[in-house]
C-alpha positions in Angstrom: -74.5 164.8 138.3 -71.4 162.6 138.7 -71.1 159.0 137.6 -71.9 156.5 140.4 -68.9 154.8 141.9 -68.3 151.3 140.6 -67.9 148.2 142.9 -64.4 147.9 141.5 -63.5 151.4 142.6 -64.9 150.7 146.0 -62.9 147.4 146.1 -59.8 149.4 145.7 -60.7 151.6 148.6 -61.5 148.6 150.8 -58.1 147.0 149.8 -56.3 150.2 150.7 -57.8 150.2 154.2 -57.3 146.4 154.4 -53.6 146.8 153.7 -53.3 149.5 156.3 -55.0 147.3 159.0 -52.7 144.4 158.0 -49.5 146.5 158.2 -50.6 147.9 161.6 -51.4 144.4 162.9 -48.0 143.1 161.9 -46.3 146.1 163.5 -48.4 145.7 166.7 -47.6 142.0 166.9 -43.9 142.8 166.6 -44.0 145.4 169.4 -42.2 144.5 172.6 -45.5 144.7 174.5 -48.4 144.4 172.0 -51.6 146.2 173.1 -54.3 143.5 173.2 -57.1 146.1 172.6 -55.3 147.5 169.6 -54.8 144.0 168.2 -58.5 143.3 168.7 -59.5 146.5 166.9 -57.1 145.8 164.0 -58.5 142.3 163.6 -62.0 143.6 163.7 -61.1 146.1 161.0 -59.7 143.3 158.8 -62.9 141.3 159.3 -65.0 144.3 158.4 -63.0 144.7 155.2 -63.5 141.1 154.3 -67.2 141.4 155.0 -67.5 144.5 152.8 -65.6 142.9 150.0 -68.1 140.0 150.1 -71.0 142.4 150.3 -69.8 144.2 147.2 -70.3 141.1 145.1 -74.1 141.4 145.2 -74.5 145.1 146.2 -77.0 147.3 144.5 -76.0 150.9 143.6 -77.1 152.3 147.0 -75.2 149.7 149.0 -72.1 150.4 146.8 -72.5 154.1 147.6 -72.8 153.4 151.3 -69.7 151.3 151.4 -67.8 153.8 149.3 -68.8 156.6 151.7 -67.7 154.6 154.7 -64.3 153.7 153.2 -63.7 157.3 151.9 -64.1 158.4 155.5 -61.8 155.7 156.8 -59.1 156.5 154.3 -59.3 160.1 155.4 -59.3 159.2 159.1 -56.3 156.9 158.7 -54.4 159.6 156.8 -54.1 157.5 153.7 
């Protein structure tokens, strides 16, 4: 059985996704015609990252694993 993932490791995953959202948001804002829907989705992504970072502060092992799984999928989906 593998070691459970630590909150610190998950924090790194969350930060990686957060950075991607922030970079995409800046690029979209600089576009000649920013897409309002994309801006909204990117802002929601940043908000979710912030909420998950906060949740990690008091998360039990199961919650940490759930957040880790979600961000592992996001990292893969975003091509990171």
